[in-house]
C-alpha positions in Angstrom: -4.5 4.8 -35.9 -2.0 5.7 -38.6 -2.5 9.5 -39.8 -5.5 9.6 -37.1 -3.8 12.2 -34.6 -4.2 15.0 -37.0 -7.6 15.6 -35.8 -6.2 16.5 -32.1 -5.6 20.4 -31.1 -2.3 20.3 -29.1 -2.7 21.9 -26.0 -1.4 25.7 -25.8 0.9 26.0 -23.2 0.5 29.0 -20.5 3.4 32.0 -21.4 4.9 31.6 -17.8 9.2 31.8 -18.1 9.5 32.8 -14.8 8.0 29.9 -13.1 8.8 29.2 -9.4 7.2 26.4 -8.5 9.9 23.8 -10.1 12.2 24.6 -7.2 9.5 24.1 -4.4 8.8 21.2 -2.3 5.5 19.7 -0.2 6.1 20.1 3.4 2.7 20.4 4.7 -1.0 18.7 3.9 -3.3 20.5 1.6 -7.1 21.0 3.0 -8.4 17.8 1.6 -12.1 17.4 0.4 -13.5 13.9 -0.4 -16.0 13.9 -3.3 -16.5 9.9 -3.3 -20.4 10.8 -2.7 -20.8 12.8 -5.1 -18.0 12.5 -8.4 -17.5 9.2 -7.2 -20.7 7.8 -7.2 -22.0 9.6 -10.1 -19.6 7.8 -12.2 -20.8 3.8 -10.8 -22.4 1.6 -12.5 -24.7 1.0 -9.6 -24.6 4.3 -7.2 -24.8 3.4 -4.0 -27.8 3.3 -2.4 -28.8 5.3 1.2 -26.8 2.4 3.8 -24.2 2.9 1.6 -23.6 6.0 1.4 -23.8 6.6 5.5 -21.0 3.5 5.7 -19.0 5.3 3.2 -19.6 8.7 5.1 -18.3 7.5 8.1 -15.4 6.1 6.8 -14.2 9.2 5.3 -14.8 10.6 8.8 -12.7 7.9 10.3 -9.9 8.4 8.1 -10.2 12.2 9.1 -11.5 14.5 6.2 -12.9 17.2 7.4 -14.5 18.6 4.1 -16.8 15.8 2.5 -19.1 16.4 -0.4 -21.9 14.4 -0.3 -23.9 14.9 -3.1 -26.0 17.1 -5.4 -29.1 17.3 -3.5 -31.2 19.6 -6.1 -30.6 16.8 -8.7 -32.9 14.0 -7.7 -34.6 12.7 -4.3 -32.0 9.9 -3.6 -29.4 12.7 -3.3 -31.9 15.0 -1.5 -32.3 11.9 1.0 -28.8 11.4 2.1 -27.9 15.1 2.8 -31.2 14.6 5.1 -30.8 12.2 6.8 -27.2 12.7 7.5 -28.5 16.3 9.0 -31.6 14.4 10.8 -29.9 11.5 12.5 -27.1 14.1 13.4 -24.6 11.9 11.6 -22.0 14.8 10.9 -19.5 15.2 13.5 -19.2 19.2 14.4 -15.6 19.2 13.2 -16.8 18.2 9.9 -18.0 20.1 7.1 -20.6 18.7 4.4 -20.3 20.6 1.0 -23.3 20.1 -1.8 -22.4 20.7 -5.4 -24.9 22.6 -7.2 -25.1 24.5 -11.0 -25.3 28.5 -10.6 -29.2 27.9 -11.7 -31.9 29.3 -9.4 -34.3 26.5 -9.0 -31.5 24.3 -7.8 -29.5 26.5 -5.9 -32.9 27.2 -3.9 -33.5 23.3 -3.3 -30.0 23.1 -2.3 -30.8 25.7 0.4 -33.8 23.8 1.5 -31.9 20.6 2.0 -28.9 21.8 4.0 -31.6 22.9 6.6 -30.4 22.2 9.9 -27.0 21.6 8.9 -24.1 23.1 11.0 -21.2 24.0 8.9 -21.7 24.1 5.1 -20.1 24.3 1.8 -22.3 25.6 -0.6 -20.4 24.8 -4.2 -21.4 26.8 -7.7 -20.2 26.0 -10.7 -20.7 26.7 -14.3 -18.9 25.7 -17.3 -16.2 28.2 -18.9 -14.2 26.3 -21.4 -13.1 27.5 -25.2 -15.2 24.2 -26.3 -18.0 24.6 -23.7 -18.4 28.2 -25.1 -18.5 27.2 -28.6 -20.4 23.8 -28.5 -22.5 23.7 -25.6 -23.6 27.0 -24.6 -23.4 28.9 -28.0 -22.3 32.0 -25.7 -19.1 34.2 -25.3 -17.4 34.5 -22.2 -19.5 37.5 -20.7 -22.6 35.3 -21.3 -20.8 32.4 -18.7 -19.8 35.5 -16.4 -23.5 36.6 -16.2 -24.3 32.9 -15.4 -22.0 32.9 -12.2 -22.5 36.5 -11.2 -26.0 35.8 -10.8 -25.7 32.4 -9.1 -23.3 34.0 -6.7 -26.1 37.0 -5.4 -28.8 34.1 -5.5 -26.5 32.5 -2.8 -25.6 35.1 -0.9 -28.9 36.1 -0.4 -30.2 33.1 0.8 -27.0 32.7 2.6 -27.6 35.8 4.3 -31.8 34.8 5.0 -30.1 31.2 6.4 -27.6 32.8 8.7 -29.8 35.7 10.3 -32.3 32.8 11.1 -30.1 30.2 12.7 -26.7 31.3 12.5 -25.7 28.2 10.3 -21.7 28.0 9.3 -21.8 28.9 5.4 -19.0 29.1 3.5 -18.8 29.4 -0.6 -17.0 27.5 -3.1 -17.1 28.7 -6.9 -15.6 26.2 -9.4 -15.1 27.6 -13.3 -16.0 24.0 -14.4 -13.5 23.2 -17.1 -11.4 25.4 -15.8 -8.3 22.8 -17.8 -9.6 24.2 -21.4 -10.5 27.9 -20.1 -8.0 30.8 -21.2 -6.5 32.1 -18.2 -7.5 35.7 -18.2 -10.9 34.2 -18.5 -10.7 31.8 -15.6 -9.2 35.3 -13.4 -11.8 37.4 -14.8 -15.1 35.0 -13.9 -13.5 34.3 -10.2 -12.9 38.0 -9.8 -16.5 39.1 -11.0 -17.7 36.3 -8.5 -15.6 37.7 -5.8 -17.0 40.9 -6.6 -20.4 39.6 -5.5 -19.5 37.1 -2.4 -16.9 40.0 -1.1 -14.4 37.4 0.6 -12.0 38.6 3.3 -8.9 36.9 4.7 -11.1 36.3 7.7 -14.1 34.2 5.8 -12.1 33.0 2.5 -13.9 32.2 -0.7 -12.9 28.5 -2.0 -11.8 29.1 -5.7 -11.6 25.2 -7.3 -10.1 25.1 -10.7 -10.9 21.4 -11.9 -8.6 19.8 -14.1 -11.8 18.3 -15.4 -10.2 16.9 -18.2 -6.7 16.1 -18.2 -5.4 18.2 -21.4 -1.5 18.4 -20.9 1.5 17.2 -19.1 1.2 17.6 -15.3 4.0 20.9 -15.8 1.2 22.5 -17.8 -1.5 22.2 -15.3 1.4 23.7 -12.6 1.8 26.5 -15.0 -1.9 27.5 -15.5 -2.1 26.9 -11.3 0.9 29.3 -10.6 -0.1 32.1 -13.2 -3.9 32.1 -11.6 -2.5 32.4 -8.4 -0.3 35.0 -9.6 -3.5 37.3 -11.3 -6.1 36.9 -9.0 -6.8 39.9 -6.8 -7.0 39.9 -2.8 -5.0 36.6 -2.9 -5.2 36.2 0.9 -9.1 36.2 0.7 -9.1 33.3 -1.4 -8.1 29.4 -0.8 -7.0 28.0 -4.3 -8.3 24.1 -4.6 -7.3 21.5 -7.2 -9.8 18.8 -8.7 -7.8 16.7 -11.1 -9.3 14.0 -13.0 -7.1 11.5 -14.6 -7.6 11.5 -18.3 -3.7 11.0 -19.1 -3.1 9.1 -16.2 -1.1 11.6 -14.4 -3.6 13.3 -12.1 -1.3 12.4 -8.9 1.2 14.2 -10.5 -0.5 16.7 -11.4 -1.9 17.4 -7.8 1.5 17.4 -6.6 2.6 19.8 -8.8 -0.5 22.2 -8.6 0.4 21.9 -4.7 3.9 23.5 -5.5 2.0 25.8 -8.0 0.2 27.4 -5.1 -3.2 25.3 -4.6 -3.7 24.8 -0.8 -6.4 22.0 -0.9 -7.3 19.2 -3.1 -10.4 17.4 -3.8 -10.2 14.0 -4.8 -11.5 10.3 -4.2 -10.2 7.2 -2.4 -8.4 4.7 -4.9 -9.0 7.2 -7.7 -12.8 6.9 -8.5 -14.8 9.3 -10.8 -15.9 9.9 -14.1 -14.2 8.4 -17.3 -10.6 7.5 -15.9 -11.2 8.9 -12.6 -10.3 12.0 -10.1 -6.9 12.2 -8.2 -6.5 9.5 -5.7 -6.3 11.2 -2.6 -4.8 8.1 -0.9 -2.2 8.0 -3.1 -1.5 11.8 -3.0 -1.4 11.4 0.9 0.7 8.1 0.9 3.2 9.8 -1.3 3.8 13.0 1.1 3.9 10.3 4.3 7.0 8.4 2.4 8.8 11.9 2.0 8.1 12.7 5.8 5.4 14.8 5.7 2.0 14.2 8.2 -0.7 13.8 5.2 -3.0 14.2 8.2 -5.4 11.2 7.0 -4.8 7.8 8.4 -4.8 5.0 6.3 -3.2 2.8 9.1 -5.7 0.2 8.1 -5.8 0.2 4.6 -7.5 -2.9 3.8 -10.7 -2.8 5.8 -10.7 1.1 4.3 -10.3 -0.9 0.8 -12.9 -3.7 1.8 -15.6 -0.9 2.5 -14.5 1.1 -0.5 -15.4 -2.3 -2.6 -18.3 -3.6 -1.1 -20.0 0.4 -1.2 -18.8 0.8 -5.0 -18.6 -2.3 -6.6 -15.2 -1.7 -8.2 -12.0 -3.4 -7.7 -8.6 -2.2 -6.0 -6.1 -3.3 -8.7 -3.7 -5.5 -7.1 -0.7 -3.2 -8.3 -2.6 0.0 -6.8 0.1 2.1 -5.3 -0.3 1.6 -1.3 -3.3 -0.5 -1.4 -2.9 -3.4 -3.9 -2.6 -6.9 -3.0 0.7 -7.1 -4.5 2.6 -3.9 -4.0 4.6 -4.6 -1.1 5.3 -8.5 -2.8 8.7 -9.3 -4.5 8.8 -12.6 -6.6 12.4 -11.3 -8.7 15.4 -12.8 -6.7 17.6 -9.9 -6.6 14.6 -7.7 -5.0 14.2 -10.5 -2.4 17.9 -10.7 -1.0 17.9 -6.7 -1.1 14.6 -6.6 0.5 15.9 -9.5 3.3 19.1 -7.6 3.6 17.7 -4.2 4.1 15.2 -5.8 6.8 18.2 -7.4 8.6 20.3 -4.1 8.4 17.1 -2.4 10.5 17.2 -5.0 13.1 21.0 -5.2 13.6 21.4 -1.3 13.3 18.3 -0.3 15.2 17.8 2.7 13.0 15.1 5.0 13.2 14.7 5.4 9.5 13.2 2.9 7.1 16.1 1.9 4.7 14.6 -1.3 3.0 15.5 -1.3 -0.5 12.2 -1.8 -3.2 9.7 -1.1 -0.6 9.0 2.5 0.0 7.2 2.9 2.9 6.8 0.2 6.2 4.1 -2.2 5.0 3.0 -2.4 8.5 2.4 1.6 8.7 -0.8 0.5 6.7 -1.6 -2.5 8.2 0.3 -4.7 5.8 2.1 -7.8 7.5 5.7 -8.7 7.0 4.7 -12.1 5.6 3.8 -11.4 2.0 6.4 -9.3 1.0 8.3 -12.3 -0.6 6.5 -14.5 -2.4 8.1 -17.4 -4.2 7.8 -18.6 -7.9 10.1 -19.4 -10.4 11.8 -16.1 -10.6 12.5 -15.7 -7.3 16.4 -16.1 -6.1 18.0 -18.3 -3.6 16.7 -15.6 -0.8 13.6 -15.4 -1.1 12.4 -19.1 0.0 14.8 -18.2 3.5 13.2 -15.0 3.9 10.1 -17.3 3.6 11.3 -20.0 6.2 12.5 -16.9 8.7 9.5 -14.6 8.8 7.1 -17.4 8.6 8.3 -20.0 10.7 11.3 -18.8 12.6 13.7 -20.9 10.5 17.1 -18.6 10.3 19.1 -20.9 8.0 22.5 -20.2 7.2 23.4 -18.1 4.1 25.5 -20.9 3.0 22.5 -23.2 2.7 20.3 -20.6 0.3 21.3 -21.7 -2.8 20.8 -25.4 -2.0 17.4 -24.6 -0.6 16.3 -21.9 -3.1 17.2 -24.2 -6.1 14.6 -27.0 -4.6 12.1 -24.1 -3.9 12.8 -23.4 -7.8 12.6 -26.7 -9.3 9.0 -27.3 -7.1 7.8 -24.0 -8.9 8.4 -24.8 -12.2 6.8 -28.0 -11.5 4.0 -26.7 -10.4 4.0 -23.7 -13.0 2.4 -21.5 -10.4 3.7 -19.5 -7.2 4.3 -22.1 -3.8 2.5 -20.7 -0.7 4.5 -20.8 2.5 3.4 -23.8 3.9 4.3 -25.3 0.4 7.5 -24.1 1.0 7.9 -25.5 4.3 6.5 -29.1 3.3 9.5 -29.0 0.8 11.6 -28.0 3.6 10.4 -30.8 6.0 10.9 -33.4 3.4 14.3 -32.8 2.4 15.7 -32.0 5.5 13.5 -32.9 8.7 12.1 -36.1 7.5 15.3 -37.4 5.7 15.4 -40.8 7.4 17.1 -43.0 5.2 19.5 -44.7 4.3 20.2 -44.6 8.0 17.5 -44.3 10.6 18.9 -43.3 14.2 15.9 -44.8 16.3 17.2 -44.4 19.8 20.1 -42.4 21.5 21.1 -41.2 24.7 24.0 -38.5 25.5 25.3 -38.6 29.0 28.7 -37.4 30.6 30.9 -38.4 32.9 34.5 -37.6 34.4 37.6 -39.5 33.7 40.5 -40.6 35.9 41.9 -37.0 35.1 38.8 -35.3 36.0 38.0 -34.3 32.3 34.4 -34.4 31.2 33.9 -37.2 28.8 30.5 -37.3 26.8 29.2 -40.8 25.5 26.5 -41.7 22.8 24.8 -44.4 22.6 22.1 -45.5 20.2 20.1 -47.7 17.8 21.3 -46.9 14.2 18.7 -48.9 11.3 20.2 -49.2 8.1 20.3 -52.1 5.3 17.3 -53.5 7.5 19.1 -54.6 10.2 19.5 -52.4 13.6 23.3 -51.6 14.9 24.0 -50.9 18.4 26.7 -48.0 18.3 28.2 -46.3 21.3 31.3 -44.4 22.1 33.2 -41.5 23.9 34.2 -38.2 22.7 35.4 -34.8 24.5 31.6 -33.6 23.5 28.4 -34.7 21.8 29.5 -34.5 18.3 33.0 -35.6 18.8 31.3 -38.9 20.2 28.8 -39.6 18.0 31.7 -39.2 14.8 33.5 -41.6 17.0 30.4 -43.9 17.1 29.6 -43.8 13.3 32.9 -45.2 12.5 32.5 -48.5 14.2 29.8 -49.3 11.7 31.9 -47.9 8.8 30.7 -44.4 8.3 33.7 -42.3 8.5 35.2 -40.1 6.1 32.9 -37.2 6.7 34.5 -33.6 7.8 32.5 -31.4 9.9 32.6 -27.9 9.0 30.4 -25.7 10.9 27.0 -25.5 12.7 24.5 -22.7 13.7 21.7 -23.4 15.9 18.8 -21.2 17.4 15.5 -21.7 18.7 12.3 -21.9 16.9 10.0 -21.1 19.2 9.3 -19.3 22.5 8.8 -20.3 25.7 8.8 -23.8 27.7 7.9 -25.8 24.6 10.7 -24.1 22.6 13.0 -26.4 20.4 16.2 -26.0 19.3 17.0 -26.4 15.8 20.7 -27.1 14.0 21.9 -26.9 11.1 25.1 -28.9 10.1 27.7 -28.6 7.2 29.7 -31.4 6.4 31.8 -32.2 3.7 31.3 -35.6 1.9 33.9 -38.2 1.0 33.7 -37.1 -2.3 34.3 -33.6 -2.0 31.0 -32.6 -1.8 29.6 -30.2 0.7 26.3 -31.0 2.1 23.7 -29.8 4.9 21.5 -31.5 7.2 19.3 -30.1 9.7 18.5 -31.5 13.7 15.5 -30.5 15.7 15.0 -31.7 19.0 14.2 -30.1 22.4 18.3 -30.9 23.1 20.6 -28.9 21.4 23.0 -31.9 21.3 20.8 -34.3 20.3 19.5 -31.7 17.4 23.1 -31.5 16.2 23.5 -35.2 16.1 19.9 -35.3 14.3 21.6 -32.6 12.0 24.5 -34.7 11.0 22.7 -38.0 10.5 20.3 -35.7 7.8 23.5 -34.6 6.1 24.8 -38.2 5.8 21.6 -39.5 4.4 21.7 -36.6 2.4 25.1 -37.1 1.2 24.3 -40.9 0.0 23.6 -41.9 -3.1 21.9 -45.1 -2.0 18.2 -45.4 -2.9 15.5 -46.4 -0.9 13.5 -50.4 -1.7 9.9 -50.6 -1.3 10.2 -51.3 2.2 11.6 -48.0 2.7 15.0 -48.7 3.7 18.2 -48.7 1.6 19.1 -51.7 -0.4 
């Protein structure tokens, strides 16, 4: 690429020193127009068939689009067929307007009016290319030549509209695009649009849509915004036109160009779901809409089941939504990084504790549940994960609320397993690690039988008795003792067989399921005779017995003896 950049002509910015768009904010949704069935479809390796188009159309309606460009009915029989099928099968809701695209050429315009017979609400969208480069290379004409094409097209469309309205009362609206607006001199763009306006005679009650395509994204988004604001300032009868955007993504900034174009005065956006379209695609309407949503603005589109929308899109278009695609990708609400996992967990805990009405979770710009995503996949575990990630999985997926002091110990176990596996661990695999290291630890001391009971002593105080069968070193040992509580009685019983010098530090307990079949889980923290801190976990239908199981688990984990081939300590 060395020296190759010299052959490219830089974009010439619009002189607009008093621009006003930088100080504005988006406070309301624009009118959205989906062009998935036209611009998106024509960019597919295998265009959608009739049934796929019908399913996609219904999906767009369900999302809430009120204007849908269904195709280019004059271009082929397939395109003509989708238009006729939607009309003949009465598949277009009364509050939805179909849009049909046509070049400003007489025979194509006439064919288009044949295609829309019987529809109730139609936008006839006509265009011709206007850019400096197109005039020079493709059409070999001057600006007046392309103005004449647009004007002649407008005259024929108005004539056919007047005839159709007189005959059927169809609601027909007009849209004109100076195609390749992004590469057209601004004064020329204004001039050709005003020439079209002179023919169509829009009014504040019956506005003309002037669609200004960023057909090839040629500049940074701020320059695109300058173009839009310049056009809005200079077009005559501004109250009689709707300024529409049609951004493409050649520079990878279509979302930003759309948002800045709205700040600059546009009121309508044409785009596609997930940004499908020619070359690098169109503006992603879902992305722009959800950006508004994240700022407290109602986008007036419903993406609450984004997974299903994505599945329909992928099935109909045979395109794939990237795992990192904003809002819709499989991994966009997932954290592998330890610091991210810790912050997310703390944010969710904070919201639960404070019952706040606002979404206040670091690293998650929106609540995943708002787009039909679940909390379970938010934190996933690999070798990069931190000590709190595994604990979050245990809480969210299985209901185990590990004490914070236990997080480093369990997190280290999971991290080691990730390193050994060389991949991400699934929640069930993480639970298996927990079970192996805590719930199924029965050696060197296996508490085979046990019971607790209470009685009053001679002074009327309650005394708790523990009796059990503790197996170790291949022998069963009957142990018993009394204490002022279950834990005190159990520690005293252990001393009778030489297990002593363990200090009880703290414990935590909770139920792990709801209803009559719920079990108690107890997390026990002890200090071992050598001064090490060790954790044990016990589960039982009785909370006292769960604590006792947790104690023996902690002692087993602190013990340095190894299992023999028979499964007991040597």
